[in-house]
N, C-alpha and C positions, 0 to 999 in steps of 0.2 A: 502494501500499499505507502502510494506519493501524497503526500501533502506537499500546501503550497499554500505559502498566507504571501503578500504583499495588501498593496493600499487598496483592490479593491476587494477583495476580502480574504477565504478560504473556501479552495479545489482540494477532493482531494478524488483521489482516482485507481484500481486496480494496475500493476504492471508485474509484464512478467520479465525477469533478466535470465539472459542463456549465455554462460561464456565460453566462449571455444577453446579447445581445444587447439594447446602451441603444438605448430607441429616444424621440424626439422627435414628438407630434402634437399634432394641433386647433390648429395655429397661428391664431391671427388676430391681424392689425398693422394698427394704425389710429394718424394722423396728423392729431389736426386744427388747420388754420392760424390761424385764429382764437384757436385758447387754443396757440399752437407745445404741443402737448403729444404725449405718443406713448406710446399703453399695445398693447404685447404680451400674451399672457396665452398661453398650453400644455399641456402637460403631457407627461408623464415617466416611465421605470418607473424614473426615480433613485431611491435612497433621499436621505432628506431632508435638509439643507441642500446640496447637495452645488449649485456656481456652475454661473447660463445667461450667457451675453453675447452680447446683439443688435447688430451689430454690423449699421452703411447697407450696400447693393447686395449682390451678386448672393455674394458673395465672402468669406471674411477676412479680409480685405485692407485694408477701408473702417474707417467712423471707429463705435466703439462709442460707440453710441447711449447704453446701459443696463448693472446686470447688477443678477441679485437669484440668491437661496436656493432649491429648492424646498422645499417644505414636507410635511409627512406625509404628502400625498398623492399627490406626486408632479407638483403642480400648481404652476406659476411664471407669476406678472407682474411686469412692467415697468411702471410710470411714469415717467414724465421728460419734463421741457419742454427743447427742442430737439433736436439738431442741425435744423435748415431741412434737407428730405432733398433740395431742387432737384426733377432730374429725374428721379432715382431713384425706381422705384416699387417696392422691393424687402426683406428683410432677408434675412440669415441671423442662424443659430442657433447658437453652441456648446458645451458641457461642459466645467468643470473635468476629466472625466475623458473627452474625444473626444468624444461624439455631435455629430452637425450635423445641422443641416438647409438648402438653401444653395436662396435665390430666393424668402422664402416669400412671396409678394402682400401688399401695402400699400395700405388700404383708406384714399382722402386726402379731407378733408373740411369745410368752413365750421365 
């Protein structure tokens, strides 16, 4: 129930709020051995400025590779050097508001 009061009086109405689940999609994760460089891109339905973290491995317990903010279109991009992935060939992504993708495949090139 929503009640609005102004100089003309009081008005009350019933409203329904349906929160939209956060989504992360379009993940592309690459590591270039020759440059020791990570490039992780994706999209989301988050509002601009929300924080995204990329974590090395199948879950959120690994080393944080990098963080960035979502832009006005919902896109995000992490470009950093190191750490070397070793035998790990996945990354996990989490937003400041709790959306997550676990074990996104990483393409390793020279």
